[in-house]
C-alpha angles and dihedrals in degrees: 000000000000119000115204117193110219117216116237113254118256129187112207114201100204113198122225123221097041138137126019119033122204092263094053092045091051094048093052091045089053092057093044092048092045090054090049094047102038104020126228138350103053110169121218121198108221122345104316086227128355100268126104094204092055092047092050091048092054091045089057088055092053106272116142116206120213135168098213133032090231087073092070106101119235092247091059097049089115092055117100120257119205123207113219127256091254094071131241137242115264088252092071100063087041088055090048091052091048088054093046091240124160106231136186115202110215094178109148108255089232090056089049088053090057089051090053091048090051092050090047091055090051093047088054091054099259130137108236122234112197115198107208150095120297114243096018110133092234091055092046088050095049094046088048092063091072136049119273111281095022094100130053117198115223114194103166145018087258090057088051092049093050098044113125106188124193090233115020090190094059107058132125129178139208130174140220107262097236104054130125107272092217096047091048093049088055092052093047089050091056092047094048092048090053098037112033091180094058111135119220122213114273088248135024110279100201102085127242093246094054091048093046095048092048091049092050091051091046091053094050105035100082109095095012112135088202133010116201121197115195108217148097127281090240093051107105095198093049093051090050090055090057090053092046091052091052093047092048094056111275110148090224133002128197138183113221131178096195140004088259089070095059110113096226097179091054094052103041094119100051122123102176124046126186113206132189139143134225120247093263097046117104123234091233089072092049087055091048090053094048089050090052090053092048089058091058104028140037094250126209114184121214112189111217106200114186101159141006117229119208099163115130123176114201121225120247118287095252091066098042094092090066118086116235112206132193086246090058089058098036090102088071106019098042126232113327 
């Protein structure tokens, strides 16, 4: 007599939107197109986006990742160097020009917008408060748009409560693009209570993709036995999604880079899984994780659509003569 083991049922609430935002997509395309146009090596200063799988995929195509421009050997001075999506201080392009390097700036246009807002505050005579996380490359890049001492970093409500500015009437704030919407609102509340003349940026600093991904997780978290966020430990927006899922009612929330990191023995009894991906996590890993669950569970997928994203940021003009095919991006997007 044949014994068939039936897999336990599992409902997967798959968030949409999830994964790559337009800024991340554009940054990866810039590296891929530069490799097609100029050949290897193409140097990339800092991880182009915070995702190891993406970085390794680009390395296999001929990209070389460096932290400082001084690492580019003399014989490769003619090779392009790409600046990451997080943005760079003004000193970096200046250094590239001093070294006669050919550079392509892949800074996300929404990060560039925050840079412009910070510079506008300063031009109007305001001291700039930057709400963000110390040491994050985006924060380093934004602070590096202005002279030393022109920006004060505010990480927490306690920082906001303890701030003693030289002129409380001349303050303006901007934020890192990848923060928790709720946490940031709390910090801004404290600042506005203390400094009624505080000037906001002319436009929202937290980007559409961060907000949309957090909203989708918020909508689907309640009743989830487990919420998985696909992303890297150094990805700010991915880590915020884990926190949002827990706050919104998921029994447990975890950040995983690959299916191999899922603690299968700890989650054997789950019946509802929430699944999303940070803005720098490729769809091919979401597919990998769903396949891993299908091997162990009888999976039903419920698509949880909370917004439709149509943003598309074109690459710089110098790369627009190179054709980008689905095959070129299959290493992150999966087979078409």
